[in-house]
mmJSON file of the N, C-alpha and C atoms, coordinates in Angstrom:
{"data_MODEL":{"atom_site":{
"group_PDB":["ATOM","ATOM","ATOM","ATOM","ATOM","ATOM","ATOM","ATOM","ATOM","ATOM","ATOM","ATOM","ATOM","ATOM","ATOM","ATOM","ATOM","ATOM","ATOM","ATOM","ATOM","ATOM","ATOM","ATOM","ATOM","ATOM","ATOM","ATOM","ATOM","ATOM","ATOM","ATOM","ATOM","ATOM","ATOM","ATOM","ATOM","ATOM","ATOM","ATOM","ATOM","ATOM","ATOM","ATOM","ATOM","ATOM","ATOM","ATOM","ATOM","ATOM","ATOM","ATOM","ATOM","ATOM","ATOM","ATOM","ATOM","ATOM","ATOM","ATOM","ATOM","ATOM","ATOM","ATOM","ATOM","ATOM","ATOM","ATOM","ATOM","ATOM","ATOM","ATOM","ATOM","ATOM","ATOM","ATOM","ATOM","ATOM","ATOM","ATOM","ATOM","ATOM","ATOM","ATOM","ATOM","ATOM","ATOM","ATOM","ATOM","ATOM","ATOM","ATOM","ATOM","ATOM","ATOM","ATOM","ATOM","ATOM","ATOM","ATOM","ATOM","ATOM","ATOM","ATOM","ATOM","ATOM","ATOM","ATOM","ATOM","ATOM","ATOM","ATOM","ATOM","ATOM","ATOM","ATOM","ATOM","ATOM","ATOM","ATOM","ATOM","ATOM","ATOM","ATOM","ATOM","ATOM","ATOM","ATOM","ATOM","ATOM","ATOM","ATOM","ATOM","ATOM","ATOM","ATOM","ATOM","ATOM","ATOM","ATOM","ATOM","ATOM","ATOM","ATOM","ATOM","ATOM","ATOM","ATOM","ATOM","ATOM","ATOM","ATOM","ATOM","ATOM","ATOM","ATOM","ATOM","ATOM","ATOM","ATOM","ATOM","ATOM","ATOM","ATOM","ATOM","ATOM","ATOM","ATOM","ATOM","ATOM","ATOM","ATOM","ATOM","ATOM","ATOM","ATOM","ATOM","ATOM","ATOM","ATOM","ATOM","ATOM","ATOM","ATOM","ATOM","ATOM","ATOM","ATOM","ATOM","ATOM","ATOM","ATOM","ATOM","ATOM","ATOM","ATOM","ATOM","ATOM","ATOM","ATOM","ATOM","ATOM","ATOM","ATOM","ATOM","ATOM","ATOM","ATOM","ATOM","ATOM","ATOM","ATOM","ATOM","ATOM","ATOM","ATOM","ATOM","ATOM","ATOM","ATOM","ATOM","ATOM","ATOM","ATOM","ATOM","ATOM","ATOM","ATOM","ATOM","ATOM","ATOM","ATOM","ATOM","ATOM","ATOM","ATOM","ATOM"],
"id":[1,2,3,4,5,6,7,8,9,10,11,12,13,14,15,16,17,18,19,20,21,22,23,24,25,26,27,28,29,30,31,32,33,34,35,36,37,38,39,40,41,42,43,44,45,46,47,48,49,50,51,52,53,54,55,56,57,58,59,60,61,62,63,64,65,66,67,68,69,70,71,72,73,74,75,76,77,78,79,80,81,82,83,84,85,86,87,88,89,90,91,92,93,94,95,96,97,98,99,100,101,102,103,104,105,106,107,108,109,110,111,112,113,114,115,116,117,118,119,120,121,122,123,124,125,126,127,128,129,130,131,132,133,134,135,136,137,138,139,140,141,142,143,144,145,146,147,148,149,150,151,152,153,154,155,156,157,158,159,160,161,162,163,164,165,166,167,168,169,170,171,172,173,174,175,176,177,178,179,180,181,182,183,184,185,186,187,188,189,190,191,192,193,194,195,196,197,198,199,200,201,202,203,204,205,206,207,208,209,210,211,212,213,214,215,216,217,218,219,220,221,222,223,224,225,226,227,228,229,230,231,232,233,234,235,236,237],
"type_symbol":["N","C","C","N","C","C","N","C","C","N","C","C","N","C","C","N","C","C","N","C","C","N","C","C","N","C","C","N","C","C","N","C","C","N","C","C","N","C","C","N","C","C","N","C","C","N","C","C","N","C","C","N","C","C","N","C","C","N","C","C","N","C","C","N","C","C","N","C","C","N","C","C","N","C","C","N","C","C","N","C","C","N","C","C","N","C","C","N","C","C","N","C","C","N","C","C","N","C","C","N","C","C","N","C","C","N","C","C","N","C","C","N","C","C","N","C","C","N","C","C","N","C","C","N","C","C","N","C","C","N","C","C","N","C","C","N","C","C","N","C","C","N","C","C","N","C","C","N","C","C","N","C","C","N","C","C","N","C","C","N","C","C","N","C","C","N","C","C","N","C","C","N","C","C","N","C","C","N","C","C","N","C","C","N","C","C","N","C","C","N","C","C","N","C","C","N","C","C","N","C","C","N","C","C","N","C","C","N","C","C","N","C","C","N","C","C","N","C","C","N","C","C","N","C","C","N","C","C","N","C","C","N","C","C","N","C","C"],
"label_atom_id":["N","CA","C","N","CA","C","N","CA","C","N","CA","C","N","CA","C","N","CA","C","N","CA","C","N","CA","C","N","CA","C","N","CA","C","N","CA","C","N","CA","C","N","CA","C","N","CA","C","N","CA","C","N","CA","C","N","CA","C","N","CA","C","N","CA","C","N","CA","C","N","CA","C","N","CA","C","N","CA","C","N","CA","C","N","CA","C","N","CA","C","N","CA","C","N","CA","C","N","CA","C","N","CA","C","N","CA","C","N","CA","C","N","CA","C","N","CA","C","N","CA","C","N","CA","C","N","CA","C","N","CA","C","N","CA","C","N","CA","C","N","CA","C","N","CA","C","N","CA","C","N","CA","C","N","CA","C","N","CA","C","N","CA","C","N","CA","C","N","CA","C","N","CA","C","N","CA","C","N","CA","C","N","CA","C","N","CA","C","N","CA","C","N","CA","C","N","CA","C","N","CA","C","N","CA","C","N","CA","C","N","CA","C","N","CA","C","N","CA","C","N","CA","C","N","CA","C","N","CA","C","N","CA","C","N","CA","C","N","CA","C","N","CA","C","N","CA","C","N","CA","C","N","CA","C","N","CA","C","N","CA","C","N","CA","C","N","CA","C","N","CA","C","N","CA","C"],
"label_alt_id":[null,null,null,null,null,null,null,null,null,null,null,null,null,null,null,null,null,null,null,null,null,null,null,null,null,null,null,null,null,null,null,null,null,null,null,null,null,null,null,null,null,null,null,null,null,null,null,null,null,null,null,null,null,null,null,null,null,null,null,null,null,null,null,null,null,null,null,null,null,null,null,null,null,null,null,null,null,null,null,null,null,null,null,null,null,null,null,null,null,null,null,null,null,null,null,null,null,null,null,null,null,null,null,null,null,null,null,null,null,null,null,null,null,null,null,null,null,null,null,null,null,null,null,null,null,null,null,null,null,null,null,null,null,null,null,null,null,null,null,null,null,null,null,null,null,null,null,null,null,null,null,null,null,null,null,null,null,null,null,null,null,null,null,null,null,null,null,null,null,null,null,null,null,null,null,null,null,null,null,null,null,null,null,null,null,null,null,null,null,null,null,null,null,null,null,null,null,null,null,null,null,null,null,null,null,null,null,null,null,null,null,null,null,null,null,null,null,null,null,null,null,null,null,null,null,null,null,null,null,null,null,null,null,null,null,null,null],
"label_comp_id":["THR","THR","THR","GLN","GLN","GLN","SER","SER","SER","LEU","LEU","LEU","THR","THR","THR","LYS","LYS","LYS","LYS","LYS","LYS","SER","SER","SER","ASP","ASP","ASP","VAL","VAL","VAL","TYR","TYR","TYR","SER","SER","SER","PHE","PHE","PHE","GLY","GLY","GLY","VAL","VAL","VAL","VAL","VAL","VAL","LEU","LEU","LEU","PHE","PHE","PHE","GLU","GLU","GLU","LEU","LEU","LEU","ILE","ILE","ILE","THR","THR","THR","GLY","GLY","GLY","LYS","LYS","LYS","THR","THR","THR","HIS","HIS","HIS","GLU","GLU","GLU","THR","THR","THR","LYS","LYS","LYS","GLY","GLY","GLY","MET","MET","MET","GLN","GLN","GLN","PRO","PRO","PRO","LEU","LEU","LEU","ALA","ALA","ALA","GLU","GLU","GLU","TRP","TRP","TRP","ILE","ILE","ILE","VAL","VAL","VAL","PRO","PRO","PRO","MET","MET","MET","LEU","LEU","LEU","ARG","ARG","ARG","THR","THR","THR","GLU","GLU","GLU","ASN","ASN","ASN","ILE","ILE","ILE","GLU","GLU","GLU","ASN","ASN","ASN","LEU","LEU","LEU","LEU","LEU","LEU","ASP","ASP","ASP","PRO","PRO","PRO","LEU","LEU","LEU","LEU","LEU","LEU","LYS","LYS","LYS","GLY","GLY","GLY","ARG","ARG","ARG","TYR","TYR","TYR","ASN","ASN","ASN","VAL","VAL","VAL","GLN","GLN","GLN","SER","SER","SER","ALA","ALA","ALA","TRP","TRP","TRP","GLU","GLU","GLU","VAL","VAL","VAL","SER","SER","SER","ARG","ARG","ARG","ASP","ASP","ASP","CYS","CYS","CYS","LYS","LYS","LYS","ASP","ASP","ASP","CYS","CYS","CYS","HIS","HIS","HIS","THR","THR","THR","THR","THR","THR","SER","SER","SER","ASN","ASN","ASN"],
"label_asym_id":["A","A","A","A","A","A","A","A","A","A","A","A","A","A","A","A","A","A","A","A","A","A","A","A","A","A","A","A","A","A","A","A","A","A","A","A","A","A","A","A","A","A","A","A","A","A","A","A","A","A","A","A","A","A","A","A","A","A","A","A","A","A","A","A","A","A","A","A","A","A","A","A","A","A","A","A","A","A","A","A","A","A","A","A","A","A","A","A","A","A","A","A","A","A","A","A","A","A","A","A","A","A","A","A","A","A","A","A","A","A","A","A","A","A","A","A","A","A","A","A","A","A","A","A","A","A","A","A","A","A","A","A","A","A","A","A","A","A","A","A","A","A","A","A","A","A","A","A","A","A","A","A","A","A","A","A","A","A","A","A","A","A","A","A","A","A","A","A","A","A","A","A","A","A","A","A","A","A","A","A","A","A","A","A","A","A","A","A","A","A","A","A","A","A","A","A","A","A","A","A","A","A","A","A","A","A","A","A","A","A","A","A","A","A","A","A","A","A","A","A","A","A","A","A","A","A","A","A","A","A","A","A","A","A","A","A","A"],
"label_entity_id":["1","1","1","1","1","1","1","1","1","1","1","1","1","1","1","1","1","1","1","1","1","1","1","1","1","1","1","1","1","1","1","1","1","1","1","1","1","1","1","1","1","1","1","1","1","1","1","1","1","1","1","1","1","1","1","1","1","1","1","1","1","1","1","1","1","1","1","1","1","1","1","1","1","1","1","1","1","1","1","1","1","1","1","1","1","1","1","1","1","1","1","1","1","1","1","1","1","1","1","1","1","1","1","1","1","1","1","1","1","1","1","1","1","1","1","1","1","1","1","1","1","1","1","1","1","1","1","1","1","1","1","1","1","1","1","1","1","1","1","1","1","1","1","1","1","1","1","1","1","1","1","1","1","1","1","1","1","1","1","1","1","1","1","1","1","1","1","1","1","1","1","1","1","1","1","1","1","1","1","1","1","1","1","1","1","1","1","1","1","1","1","1","1","1","1","1","1","1","1","1","1","1","1","1","1","1","1","1","1","1","1","1","1","1","1","1","1","1","1","1","1","1","1","1","1","1","1","1","1","1","1","1","1","1","1","1","1"],
"label_seq_id":[1,1,1,2,2,2,3,3,3,4,4,4,5,5,5,6,6,6,7,7,7,8,8,8,9,9,9,10,10,10,11,11,11,12,12,12,13,13,13,14,14,14,15,15,15,16,16,16,17,17,17,18,18,18,19,19,19,20,20,20,21,21,21,22,22,22,23,23,23,24,24,24,25,25,25,26,26,26,27,27,27,28,28,28,29,29,29,30,30,30,31,31,31,32,32,32,33,33,33,34,34,34,35,35,35,36,36,36,37,37,37,38,38,38,39,39,39,40,40,40,41,41,41,42,42,42,43,43,43,44,44,44,45,45,45,46,46,46,47,47,47,48,48,48,49,49,49,50,50,50,51,51,51,52,52,52,53,53,53,54,54,54,55,55,55,56,56,56,57,57,57,58,58,58,59,59,59,60,60,60,61,61,61,62,62,62,63,63,63,64,64,64,65,65,65,66,66,66,67,67,67,68,68,68,69,69,69,70,70,70,71,71,71,72,72,72,73,73,73,74,74,74,75,75,75,76,76,76,77,77,77,78,78,78,79,79,79],
"pdbx_PDB_ins_code":[null,null,null,null,null,null,null,null,null,null,null,null,null,null,null,null,null,null,null,null,null,null,null,null,null,null,null,null,null,null,null,null,null,null,null,null,null,null,null,null,null,null,null,null,null,null,null,null,null,null,null,null,null,null,null,null,null,null,null,null,null,null,null,null,null,null,null,null,null,null,null,null,null,null,null,null,null,null,null,null,null,null,null,null,null,null,null,null,null,null,null,null,null,null,null,null,null,null,null,null,null,null,null,null,null,null,null,null,null,null,null,null,null,null,null,null,null,null,null,null,null,null,null,null,null,null,null,null,null,null,null,null,null,null,null,null,null,null,null,null,null,null,null,null,null,null,null,null,null,null,null,null,null,null,null,null,null,null,null,null,null,null,null,null,null,null,null,null,null,null,null,null,null,null,null,null,null,null,null,null,null,null,null,null,null,null,null,null,null,null,null,null,null,null,null,null,null,null,null,null,null,null,null,null,null,null,null,null,null,null,null,null,null,null,null,null,null,null,null,null,null,null,null,null,null,null,null,null,null,null,null,null,null,null,null,null,null],
"Cartn_x":[6.922,6.583,7.371,7.635,8.29,7.147,5.565,5.102,4.025,3.832,3.233,1.912,1.098,-0.693,-0.773,-2.234,-3.176,-3.44,-3.165,-3.32,-1.831,-0.547,0.132,0.339,-0.025,-0.006,-1.127,-2.063,-3.209,-2.26,-1.624,-0.871,0.206,0.937,2.262,1.994,0.571,0.21,-0.389,-0.917,-0.888,0.041,1.092,2.089,3.148,3.146,3.139,2.633,1.636,0.73,1.099,0.81,1.433,2.931,3.674,4.731,5.024,3.758,4.027,3.382,1.798,1.503,2.57,3.13,4.405,5.889,6.138,6.979,7.898,7.614,8.98,8.266,9.928,10.311,8.745,8.661,8.509,8.98,10.033,11.748,12.565,11.904,12.109,13.359,14.191,15.488,14.914,15.179,14.595,12.822,12.213,10.661,10.261,8.954,8.376,7.851,7.495,7.163,5.515,6.488,5.256,3.75,3.167,1.505,1.191,2.242,1.937,1.518,2.34,1.922,1.311,1.279,0.469,-1.132,-1.455,-3.106,-3.847,-2.662,-3.508,-3.455,-2.503,-2.237,-4.064,-4.711,-5.172,-6.904,-6.594,-7.917,-7.953,-6.692,-6.824,-7.521,-8.014,-8.368,-7.696,-6.155,-5.498,-4.527,-4.791,-4.164,-2.811,-2.852,-2.066,-0.082,-0.786,0.321,1.278,0.273,0.964,1.211,0.725,1.631,2.63,3.144,4.562,5.114,5.493,5.595,6.571,6.444,6.963,6.002,4.535,3.768,2.888,3.697,3.717,1.825,1.719,0.075,-0.535,-0.051,-0.979,-1.651,-2.387,-3.439,-4.897,-5.589,-6.724,-7.036,-7.519,-7.446,-8.673,-9.758,-10.565,-9.926,-8.902,-8.51,-7.416,-6.446,-6.067,-6.848,-7.364,-8.36,-8.641,-9.229,-9.72,-8.539,-7.422,-5.935,-6.028,-5.581,-5.355,-6.407,-7.839,-8.399,-8.267,-8.077,-7.426,-6.722,-4.94,-4.379,-4.599,-5.346,-5.769,-6.423,-7.448,-8.42,-7.195,-6.329,-5.598,-5.081,-4.146,-3.536,-4.412,-5.687,-6.603,-7.064,-7.554,-7.747,-6.763,-6.148,-4.876,-4.184,-5.155,-4.599,-5.014],
"Cartn_y":[-19.152,-19.248,-18.406,-17.345,-15.523,-15.597,-15.956,-15.618,-14.401,-13.541,-11.919,-13.259,-12.4,-13.015,-11.33,-11.885,-10.081,-10.007,-11.487,-11.37,-10.281,-10.899,-10.482,-9.355,-9.028,-6.903,-6.444,-6.925,-5.896,-6.412,-7.096,-7.315,-6.172,-5.929,-5.184,-3.42,-3.555,-2.458,-1.977,-2.355,-2.131,-1.984,-2.626,-2.347,-0.921,-0.882,0.418,1.428,1.166,2.157,2.688,1.553,1.291,2.251,1.96,2.141,4.127,4.222,6.27,6.411,6.379,6.513,6.835,4.846,5.329,6.0,5.951,6.481,5.558,4.314,3.225,2.095,1.356,0.91,-0.881,-1.437,-2.871,-3.889,-3.57,-4.162,-3.772,-2.698,-1.756,-3.052,-2.619,-2.634,-3.746,-4.637,-4.683,-4.764,-5.163,-4.735,-6.352,-6.583,-7.66,-6.876,-7.14,-6.566,-5.886,-5.069,-3.306,-3.886,-5.427,-5.657,-6.403,-7.058,-7.714,-7.484,-5.208,-4.883,-3.791,-3.039,-2.556,-2.544,-4.132,-4.223,-4.466,-4.888,-4.988,-3.42,-3.203,-1.782,-0.847,-1.216,-0.392,0.139,-1.204,-1.829,-0.904,-0.667,0.814,1.402,2.349,3.532,4.807,4.521,5.564,6.063,6.751,6.566,7.577,8.331,9.641,8.952,8.011,7.183,5.741,5.839,5.002,5.938,6.732,8.018,8.46,8.916,8.889,10.883,10.332,11.725,13.426,12.936,13.889,14.571,13.864,14.341,16.177,15.571,16.74,17.675,16.599,16.846,17.365,17.39,18.12,17.363,16.636,15.824,15.599,15.461,14.663,13.131,13.582,11.851,12.126,12.066,10.731,10.067,11.413,10.931,9.566,10.464,8.812,7.663,7.828,6.557,5.953,6.377,5.883,5.284,5.615,5.238,4.211,4.157,3.123,2.079,1.874,0.777,-0.061,1.093,0.243,-0.442,0.23,-0.558,-2.2,-2.285,-3.735,-4.639,-4.176,-4.62,-5.198,-4.592,-4.68,-6.425,-6.084,-7.251,-8.122,-8.017,-8.974,-9.944,-9.12,-9.514,-10.621,-10.468,-10.821,-12.78,-12.514,-14.201,-14.272],
"Cartn_z":[-10.19,-12.003,-12.961,-12.369,-13.081,-14.668,-14.834,-15.559,-14.954,-15.922,-16.295,-16.173,-14.95,-15.526,-14.655,-15.024,-14.399,-12.935,-12.58,-10.978,-10.329,-10.823,-9.875,-11.167,-11.82,-12.53,-10.963,-11.003,-10.472,-9.093,-8.52,-7.437,-6.821,-8.346,-7.663,-8.615,-8.727,-9.114,-7.196,-6.666,-5.68,-4.673,-5.168,-4.829,-4.851,-5.637,-6.228,-5.592,-5.669,-4.63,-3.742,-2.675,-1.621,-0.894,-2.108,-1.865,-2.236,-3.01,-3.345,-1.566,-1.298,-0.194,0.571,1.019,2.463,2.204,1.296,1.058,1.106,1.322,1.443,-0.149,-0.07,-0.528,-0.38,-0.984,-1.056,-0.093,-0.3,0.686,1.433,2.283,3.245,3.953,3.77,5.477,6.494,6.718,8.588,8.463,7.491,7.352,6.239,7.009,6.294,5.094,3.877,2.834,3.19,1.929,2.824,2.668,1.465,1.964,2.741,3.424,4.373,5.6,5.74,7.233,6.975,5.697,5.283,6.008,5.234,4.874,6.344,7.181,9.079,9.157,9.067,9.853,8.962,7.974,7.561,8.236,9.082,9.798,10.96,11.119,13.051,12.366,11.43,10.727,10.795,11.353,11.531,10.167,8.846,7.719,8.304,8.849,9.136,9.494,10.333,10.819,9.392,8.458,6.979,6.414,5.996,4.553,5.202,3.893,4.168,4.758,5.734,6.618,5.679,4.531,4.237,3.005,2.687,2.672,3.789,4.327,5.786,5.958,5.833,6.255,4.219,3.415,3.117,1.563,2.064,1.299,2.087,1.49,1.777,1.565,3.759,4.441,3.589,3.171,2.319,1.117,0.55,-0.813,-0.189,0.568,1.195,1.459,1.846,1.856,0.807,0.051,-1.088,-2.001,-1.806,-2.718,-1.476,-0.268,0.475,-0.078,-0.072,0.185,-1.567,-2.241,-3.319,-3.621,-2.699,-2.586,-2.045,-0.915,-0.2,-1.638,-2.282,-3.252,-4.387,-4.447,-5.539,-3.92,-3.451,-2.537,-2.685,-1.577,-1.577,-3.194,-4.269,-5.121,-6.121,-5.475,-6.384,-5.559,-4.682,-3.155,-3.691],
"occupancy":[1.0,1.0,1.0,1.0,1.0,1.0,1.0,1.0,1.0,1.0,1.0,1.0,1.0,1.0,1.0,1.0,1.0,1.0,1.0,1.0,1.0,1.0,1.0,1.0,1.0,1.0,1.0,1.0,1.0,1.0,1.0,1.0,1.0,1.0,1.0,1.0,1.0,1.0,1.0,1.0,1.0,1.0,1.0,1.0,1.0,1.0,1.0,1.0,1.0,1.0,1.0,1.0,1.0,1.0,1.0,1.0,1.0,1.0,1.0,1.0,1.0,1.0,1.0,1.0,1.0,1.0,1.0,1.0,1.0,1.0,1.0,1.0,1.0,1.0,1.0,1.0,1.0,1.0,1.0,1.0,1.0,1.0,1.0,1.0,1.0,1.0,1.0,1.0,1.0,1.0,1.0,1.0,1.0,1.0,1.0,1.0,1.0,1.0,1.0,1.0,1.0,1.0,1.0,1.0,1.0,1.0,1.0,1.0,1.0,1.0,1.0,1.0,1.0,1.0,1.0,1.0,1.0,1.0,1.0,1.0,1.0,1.0,1.0,1.0,1.0,1.0,1.0,1.0,1.0,1.0,1.0,1.0,1.0,1.0,1.0,1.0,1.0,1.0,1.0,1.0,1.0,1.0,1.0,1.0,1.0,1.0,1.0,1.0,1.0,1.0,1.0,1.0,1.0,1.0,1.0,1.0,1.0,1.0,1.0,1.0,1.0,1.0,1.0,1.0,1.0,1.0,1.0,1.0,1.0,1.0,1.0,1.0,1.0,1.0,1.0,1.0,1.0,1.0,1.0,1.0,1.0,1.0,1.0,1.0,1.0,1.0,1.0,1.0,1.0,1.0,1.0,1.0,1.0,1.0,1.0,1.0,1.0,1.0,1.0,1.0,1.0,1.0,1.0,1.0,1.0,1.0,1.0,1.0,1.0,1.0,1.0,1.0,1.0,1.0,1.0,1.0,1.0,1.0,1.0,1.0,1.0,1.0,1.0,1.0,1.0,1.0,1.0,1.0,1.0,1.0,1.0,1.0,1.0,1.0,1.0,1.0,1.0],
"B_iso_or_equiv":[0.0,0.0,0.0,0.0,0.0,0.0,0.0,0.0,0.0,0.0,0.0,0.0,0.0,0.0,0.0,0.0,0.0,0.0,0.0,0.0,0.0,0.0,0.0,0.0,0.0,0.0,0.0,0.0,0.0,0.0,0.0,0.0,0.0,0.0,0.0,0.0,0.0,0.0,0.0,0.0,0.0,0.0,0.0,0.0,0.0,0.0,0.0,0.0,0.0,0.0,0.0,0.0,0.0,0.0,0.0,0.0,0.0,0.0,0.0,0.0,0.0,0.0,0.0,0.0,0.0,0.0,0.0,0.0,0.0,0.0,0.0,0.0,0.0,0.0,0.0,0.0,0.0,0.0,0.0,0.0,0.0,0.0,0.0,0.0,0.0,0.0,0.0,0.0,0.0,0.0,0.0,0.0,0.0,0.0,0.0,0.0,0.0,0.0,0.0,0.0,0.0,0.0,0.0,0.0,0.0,0.0,0.0,0.0,0.0,0.0,0.0,0.0,0.0,0.0,0.0,0.0,0.0,0.0,0.0,0.0,0.0,0.0,0.0,0.0,0.0,0.0,0.0,0.0,0.0,0.0,0.0,0.0,0.0,0.0,0.0,0.0,0.0,0.0,0.0,0.0,0.0,0.0,0.0,0.0,0.0,0.0,0.0,0.0,0.0,0.0,0.0,0.0,0.0,0.0,0.0,0.0,0.0,0.0,0.0,0.0,0.0,0.0,0.0,0.0,0.0,0.0,0.0,0.0,0.0,0.0,0.0,0.0,0.0,0.0,0.0,0.0,0.0,0.0,0.0,0.0,0.0,0.0,0.0,0.0,0.0,0.0,0.0,0.0,0.0,0.0,0.0,0.0,0.0,0.0,0.0,0.0,0.0,0.0,0.0,0.0,0.0,0.0,0.0,0.0,0.0,0.0,0.0,0.0,0.0,0.0,0.0,0.0,0.0,0.0,0.0,0.0,0.0,0.0,0.0,0.0,0.0,0.0,0.0,0.0,0.0,0.0,0.0,0.0,0.0,0.0,0.0,0.0,0.0,0.0,0.0,0.0,0.0],
"pdbx_formal_charge":[null,null,null,null,null,null,null,null,null,null,null,null,null,null,null,null,null,null,null,null,null,null,null,null,null,null,null,null,null,null,null,null,null,null,null,null,null,null,null,null,null,null,null,null,null,null,null,null,null,null,null,null,null,null,null,null,null,null,null,null,null,null,null,null,null,null,null,null,null,null,null,null,null,null,null,null,null,null,null,null,null,null,null,null,null,null,null,null,null,null,null,null,null,null,null,null,null,null,null,null,null,null,null,null,null,null,null,null,null,null,null,null,null,null,null,null,null,null,null,null,null,null,null,null,null,null,null,null,null,null,null,null,null,null,null,null,null,null,null,null,null,null,null,null,null,null,null,null,null,null,null,null,null,null,null,null,null,null,null,null,null,null,null,null,null,null,null,null,null,null,null,null,null,null,null,null,null,null,null,null,null,null,null,null,null,null,null,null,null,null,null,null,null,null,null,null,null,null,null,null,null,null,null,null,null,null,null,null,null,null,null,null,null,null,null,null,null,null,null,null,null,null,null,null,null,null,null,null,null,null,null,null,null,null,null,null,null],
"auth_seq_id":[1,1,1,2,2,2,3,3,3,4,4,4,5,5,5,6,6,6,7,7,7,8,8,8,9,9,9,10,10,10,11,11,11,12,12,12,13,13,13,14,14,14,15,15,15,16,16,16,17,17,17,18,18,18,19,19,19,20,20,20,21,21,21,22,22,22,23,23,23,24,24,24,25,25,25,26,26,26,27,27,27,28,28,28,29,29,29,30,30,30,31,31,31,32,32,32,33,33,33,34,34,34,35,35,35,36,36,36,37,37,37,38,38,38,39,39,39,40,40,40,41,41,41,42,42,42,43,43,43,44,44,44,45,45,45,46,46,46,47,47,47,48,48,48,49,49,49,50,50,50,51,51,51,52,52,52,53,53,53,54,54,54,55,55,55,56,56,56,57,57,57,58,58,58,59,59,59,60,60,60,61,61,61,62,62,62,63,63,63,64,64,64,65,65,65,66,66,66,67,67,67,68,68,68,69,69,69,70,70,70,71,71,71,72,72,72,73,73,73,74,74,74,75,75,75,76,76,76,77,77,77,78,78,78,79,79,79],
"auth_comp_id":["THR","THR","THR","GLN","GLN","GLN","SER","SER","SER","LEU","LEU","LEU","THR","THR","THR","LYS","LYS","LYS","LYS","LYS","LYS","SER","SER","SER","ASP","ASP","ASP","VAL","VAL","VAL","TYR","TYR","TYR","SER","SER","SER","PHE","PHE","PHE","GLY","GLY","GLY","VAL","VAL","VAL","VAL","VAL","VAL","LEU","LEU","LEU","PHE","PHE","PHE","GLU","GLU","GLU","LEU","LEU","LEU","ILE","ILE","ILE","THR","THR","THR","GLY","GLY","GLY","LYS","LYS","LYS","THR","THR","THR","HIS","HIS","HIS","GLU","GLU","GLU","THR","THR","THR","LYS","LYS","LYS","GLY","GLY","GLY","MET","MET","MET","GLN","GLN","GLN","PRO","PRO","PRO","LEU","LEU","LEU","ALA","ALA","ALA","GLU","GLU","GLU","TRP","TRP","TRP","ILE","ILE","ILE","VAL","VAL","VAL","PRO","PRO","PRO","MET","MET","MET","LEU","LEU","LEU","ARG","ARG","ARG","THR","THR","THR","GLU","GLU","GLU","ASN","ASN","ASN","ILE","ILE","ILE","GLU","GLU","GLU","ASN","ASN","ASN","LEU","LEU","LEU","LEU","LEU","LEU","ASP","ASP","ASP","PRO","PRO","PRO","LEU","LEU","LEU","LEU","LEU","LEU","LYS","LYS","LYS","GLY","GLY","GLY","ARG","ARG","ARG","TYR","TYR","TYR","ASN","ASN","ASN","VAL","VAL","VAL","GLN","GLN","GLN","SER","SER","SER","ALA","ALA","ALA","TRP","TRP","TRP","GLU","GLU","GLU","VAL","VAL","VAL","SER","SER","SER","ARG","ARG","ARG","ASP","ASP","ASP","CYS","CYS","CYS","LYS","LYS","LYS","ASP","ASP","ASP","CYS","CYS","CYS","HIS","HIS","HIS","THR","THR","THR","THR","THR","THR","SER","SER","SER","ASN","ASN","ASN"],
"auth_asym_id":["A","A","A","A","A","A","A","A","A","A","A","A","A","A","A","A","A","A","A","A","A","A","A","A","A","A","A","A","A","A","A","A","A","A","A","A","A","A","A","A","A","A","A","A","A","A","A","A","A","A","A","A","A","A","A","A","A","A","A","A","A","A","A","A","A","A","A","A","A","A","A","A","A","A","A","A","A","A","A","A","A","A","A","A","A","A","A","A","A","A","A","A","A","A","A","A","A","A","A","A","A","A","A","A","A","A","A","A","A","A","A","A","A","A","A","A","A","A","A","A","A","A","A","A","A","A","A","A","A","A","A","A","A","A","A","A","A","A","A","A","A","A","A","A","A","A","A","A","A","A","A","A","A","A","A","A","A","A","A","A","A","A","A","A","A","A","A","A","A","A","A","A","A","A","A","A","A","A","A","A","A","A","A","A","A","A","A","A","A","A","A","A","A","A","A","A","A","A","A","A","A","A","A","A","A","A","A","A","A","A","A","A","A","A","A","A","A","A","A","A","A","A","A","A","A","A","A","A","A","A","A","A","A","A","A","A","A"],
"auth_atom_id":["N","CA","C","N","CA","C","N","CA","C","N","CA","C","N","CA","C","N","CA","C","N","CA","C","N","CA","C","N","CA","C","N","CA","C","N","CA","C","N","CA","C","N","CA","C","N","CA","C","N","CA","C","N","CA","C","N","CA","C","N","CA","C","N","CA","C","N","CA","C","N","CA","C","N","CA","C","N","CA","C","N","CA","C","N","CA","C","N","CA","C","N","CA","C","N","CA","C","N","CA","C","N","CA","C","N","CA","C","N","CA","C","N","CA","C","N","CA","C","N","CA","C","N","CA","C","N","CA","C","N","CA","C","N","CA","C","N","CA","C","N","CA","C","N","CA","C","N","CA","C","N","CA","C","N","CA","C","N","CA","C","N","CA","C","N","CA","C","N","CA","C","N","CA","C","N","CA","C","N","CA","C","N","CA","C","N","CA","C","N","CA","C","N","CA","C","N","CA","C","N","CA","C","N","CA","C","N","CA","C","N","CA","C","N","CA","C","N","CA","C","N","CA","C","N","CA","C","N","CA","C","N","CA","C","N","CA","C","N","CA","C","N","CA","C","N","CA","C","N","CA","C","N","CA","C","N","CA","C","N","CA","C","N","CA","C","N","CA","C","N","CA","C","N","CA","C"],
"pdbx_PDB_model_num":[1,1,1,1,1,1,1,1,1,1,1,1,1,1,1,1,1,1,1,1,1,1,1,1,1,1,1,1,1,1,1,1,1,1,1,1,1,1,1,1,1,1,1,1,1,1,1,1,1,1,1,1,1,1,1,1,1,1,1,1,1,1,1,1,1,1,1,1,1,1,1,1,1,1,1,1,1,1,1,1,1,1,1,1,1,1,1,1,1,1,1,1,1,1,1,1,1,1,1,1,1,1,1,1,1,1,1,1,1,1,1,1,1,1,1,1,1,1,1,1,1,1,1,1,1,1,1,1,1,1,1,1,1,1,1,1,1,1,1,1,1,1,1,1,1,1,1,1,1,1,1,1,1,1,1,1,1,1,1,1,1,1,1,1,1,1,1,1,1,1,1,1,1,1,1,1,1,1,1,1,1,1,1,1,1,1,1,1,1,1,1,1,1,1,1,1,1,1,1,1,1,1,1,1,1,1,1,1,1,1,1,1,1,1,1,1,1,1,1,1,1,1,1,1,1,1,1,1,1,1,1,1,1,1,1,1,1]
}}}
């Protein structure tokens, strides 16, 4: 409907967070939408495989998990 709602804002915020931590856009060519592939991958509990490789390990793993959970919550709350 292209109308902005609180749900769409929450979802969009989660997508932007996903983009920041993975270094990928929500529409990376040849891939399904970011939120659709990252949420199931969060269940694998291997955050290092999801994060932007340019970070080169310069992050706190616990903080990365907390941000990724926030992203997932934005995605699931808006559905």
